N, C-alpha and C positions, 0 to 999 in steps of 0.2 A: 431139837427146835419141831415143836409139833408139828405136825401133817398139812395140819392151816397156813401154818408160815412158811411153809416147803413151797409150799403152792402159790404163794404170795409173792415171794421172793421169780420164784421162775416167770409165771401172769406179768408181774411188771421187766422183769428183765426184755422180754419180748416183746413188750410192749416200748420197753429201749431201744431195741432194734428197729424193729419196722422202719422201713426206706420210704412208700409210698403208701398210701391211702390203700391202696390193694394188699400190701401188707398188710398190713394195724384191720382192716379189715377181715382176714383171715383169724389173727389174734383172737379180738371178738367173738369170733365165734365157733371157737375150740374153745374158749373161758364162758362165754358166757350165752354160746349158743342152747339150740332144743337142749343136746346132748351134749353140749361144755362142760368141762371142768367143774366149776361153781355153780351152775345146776344141774350135777350131779347131784351136789354136797346137799344142796334146799331139797331134794327130793326125797334123803333118807331123815331130813328129823318128824316126817309123819310116821316112822315104825319107831324111833324112843321116846322113854322115859318122858312123863314130866319134868322131872328134877335135869335128865343130859339134852332132851330139848334147848331146858332156863340154863343151858350154862356149853352150848356149839352152836343156839339161835344167834345172838349176839353176836359172836366170831365168825359164822358164817357169813351172815349181814354184812360185816361189817369189811369183809373180803370183796362183797360185792361190789358195794361203794367204793370200796379204797381203787378198785379195776375201772369199775364203769371211767370216775373221775381221770383214770388216768390213758386210760384214751380216748376221752375229749378232750385232753389236755393234746400228747400229742398231735391228734386229729387238728388242732388252731396251728400248732409248732408247723409242725408237714405245709396246709394247709396256705400261714406265711412264707415257707420255706419258700411255694412253690413259685410264688407269688412276687417275691423280690428274683427269684428266679428268672423271671419271665420279662419282668420290668428291666434286669439290666441284656438282656435278647435282646430285645423290640425298639425299635426308634420312633420317636417322630418328627418328621420336617417339619417344623411349623408353617415351612416358608409355602408349603404347601397354599394353592387357595380353598375354601370352606367349602365343603357338598352342601351344596344347597339341598333344601329340607322337599319333604316330599310335598307339604300344601307349594312351595315356589315349582316347582318343578312339573307338577303335572299339570295339563290344560285339559279346556276345558272343546271338546270338540267342535268344529265351525256348527256342523247342523244341530248338535246340542242349543246351540249357543242360539242358534237365528230361532230354532222356534221360540226358545223363550225373550227374544225378543218378536215374537209374533204374538207371545201369549200377552204381551205389557200392552201391546199396543193396541187389539183390541180389548184386553180384562177394564183398558181406560176408557173404552165406548160403550162396556156392559155386556161384553159377550162371554158367554162359558163357555168351555172344554168339555168335547164332549171326547168317546171313545167308542171302540169298534174292534172284535178274531177280525186278525190279516185273512185268517182263512174266513171263505165266505159260501153264503148257497149262491146259485145261476140264478134263482128271485128276486135275493135281495142287491145281485151284485148285477142285474140285466133286467130282470121281468118286471120287477118292480122298475126301472127310471126310463119306463116307456123305449126300451130297447126292441126291438122288433125281432120275430127269428128270422134268421137269414143273416143279420147285423156283423159287418166284419169284424170289428168285436171281440165279437162270441166266436176265433176262430182258432184253433190251434197256434199260430204260427204269432198270435198276439196274447195272448192265456193260459197260465200254465194250469192245466188241468189237474186232478187229480183220479185216480184208476174209478172205474160210475158205480153204483151199491149195486144192491144186486132188483133195484125197481128202473135201474136203470139214469137217474140222478148224479148228476155228479157234483162236488166240491172243488171251489180253483181256490187262488192269491186275489185278492180284491185289484181288480185294474184300478180301480182309484178308493178316497173316502169315500163315498157317495153313497157305501151300502153305510154307512153310521147313518147320515139326513133321514134313512129313509127308518132304519130303529129310534130317529132320537124322535120325527112325526108320531109312529106310531104308540112311544112310549110317552108321549107329553104333549101337552096339550095346548094350541097357542096363547099366546106367544111366544115363536121360540126365535130365540135368537145364541148358537154357538158358532163355535169354531172346531174343527176336524184334522190335528195335525198327526200322521201315523208313517207310517211304510205304506205302501204296493210295489204292486208286481206288474211284471210286461218281459216278455221275448222282444228283446230290444239291448243292444250295447253297441255303444261306441263310447269317440269322446265325450258329444253326451247324453247318451244312453245309457242306464247299465240297468243289469235284469230287477234288481232293486230300487227302488228312487223313494224320495220323500215328500207329500204330496199334505199344505193345506188346506178345506174348503171353507165356505161360513157360510151359511143359515138362516136366513133370517122369514119365519112365518109371524103376520098379525091381516088389520080386515084391512091394510091403509100403507102399506105400503107397498113403494113404486121403484121407477129406476130413477128420479132423484139424486135416493135413499142411500139406494145406490152408488152413484153418481157417487156422489159426498162422502162414504165412506172409505171407499177405495182413493178418492185422493189422499183424502187424511193419512189413511197409511201408508201410503207414496211417501208423501215427503219426512212424516215421524221413522217409518225404517229407512229410508233414503240418508235421512237426515240434512232435510236444504231448506227453502222458507218455502217458496213454492213447484208447481209443478206442472206441467200444461198433458193431458193424454186425451188421447182421440177410440173413440170408442166405433165399432167395424163390425160391421153383418153380418154372421155368421149361420154356423148350425149345431145343434149340442140336438140329444134323442130327450136329452130331461128339461130343459127350460126351454121356452119361446115365449117373443122371443130372443135372440141367441148373441152375444157379441163378443168381441175379442177385444180387449186393449192394448196399443200402442204409449209411449209415455212417449215423452220430448231426450231423447240425446245430444249426449256430442262425442267422437269418439276420436282420440287423439292418443298418438303413439304405442296402440295396443290397451291402450283404458278407455275404461266408459264412463261419464260427469255425466247427473240425471238433476235436471234443470235449470238447463243451459240446451246450448249447439242446434244444430238443425235438421239431426236423424231421428226415430224412430225403432222404438226395437219394441216386439211384442213382450208382454211379461202376464198375460195372463187373459184366462176366459172365465163370464158372467153372462149371466139373464136372470132372467123371468120365470120362477120352476113350472114346471109346462102341465093344468091341468092334471090328465093323467096319471101324472107321479101324485100333486095331490089325489085323486079318487082314490089312487093303491094306497094310498095309509091312511086311507079313511074319513080322510078334509074336504068338505064340500068349494069345490074351484067357487064358483059363489058368491061362495059366506068371504070367501081364507082368497089370502095371495101370499108373494113375498118372494124373495129372490138367494140368488146364487152362485157363489165362484168359486174359483179353486186355481192352482200359484203352485209351480213347483218351490220347495225348499232347498232342491238340488241349487235349483235354477238359481236367484234368486241371491242363494252366500255365494255363490261363483260371483255374480255382475256386482256384486256390494266389499268382496275383498277380494276380489280379482286374481281370481283360481283357473288357472284353465282347462282342467283336463278333473273332468266329471269322476272318471277312476279313481284318482288318489285320493277321494274321500274315504275311500272302502276297504282300501292297502294296506291300513295297522302298520303305515312309516312314522316314527316316530322323530324323525328328522324330520316330516312332511307336517306335520302335528304338529312341531313344536315353533316352526315359527308358526301356523295360521290359526294353529291354538289359541284359547280364550283362560288367563286364569280365572281359578277357579268360585276364588270367593267374591267377584267383578256382575254382579249382576246386575242383569241390565233394567234401568228403571227408566223411564220418559223421564225426569228430574234431570239426572243425572247423566244423562245424555243413553242410548244403550251400547255404541261399543266401545264405553270409555273413553 
């Protein structure tokens, strides 16, 4: 028997004897690897005469083909044997409940849901959504909004400041979304009609306050807007958001540096066994602040108060989410408790619409 024939017998025997894929891979490397026995034979073809190469070439290449085919066949047999062994060793209890698919098990956070609801309501009234940075300048957060020097809101106990810059100025975490109103008025020409949902930050923490919370503000600027328009918008918003046919609201005089006149808004409600129902009852609950944009703010944003006027309002998203969906503690919103989210969360594909019902 020729040397090629003996080598083929040895390789095929090693392939057949391989007990697992690791052993088979070792056989493959020893035969077909860079320094393998068959690869070494192939390298000798270059030094042969044409007559020798004509005789030995088919023999060596045939050996390579047969070895490759045998390895592939053995690998497939080993894989099938491993699968059979696994199927015989494992069992499935068909009486167990089927696991929920991720799209069914996942939940949308109530804050995200409420922001989507707000956007749907105000988009129906023709409002766009405006956004801005969480890190703001003192000028945008306070000065341009008519906060005087020494105002309590500028103090460290209420506002998170960054270390001073070389020129003494300081950046801060915005205490309200009102700086986006400033940015909008500086970048757009009236008429303006936007809502501004986003995160805000204040140094406060208890059952109804957290250092980071969410606000939504609205801004309308044109030549003829007035408090009657503001009242209508807020009434329609409350009816749509709380999903009631009618609401009673009262507007009380208040003070905010950036509006004049300034008002706080209460909505009629009924408190019963720890629940709050809107559109009925004899109680009142404060839900937001609003007013006509102060002439100084308009001037600071490059608008002539003799030509333009407008109104603005703001309310806490976390607070109205608690009121609508009966959540007793604001801190649970940010604790990432899967059990809480499973209870209060919303299905991810149930998008809120005015036609289909905001909360499903």
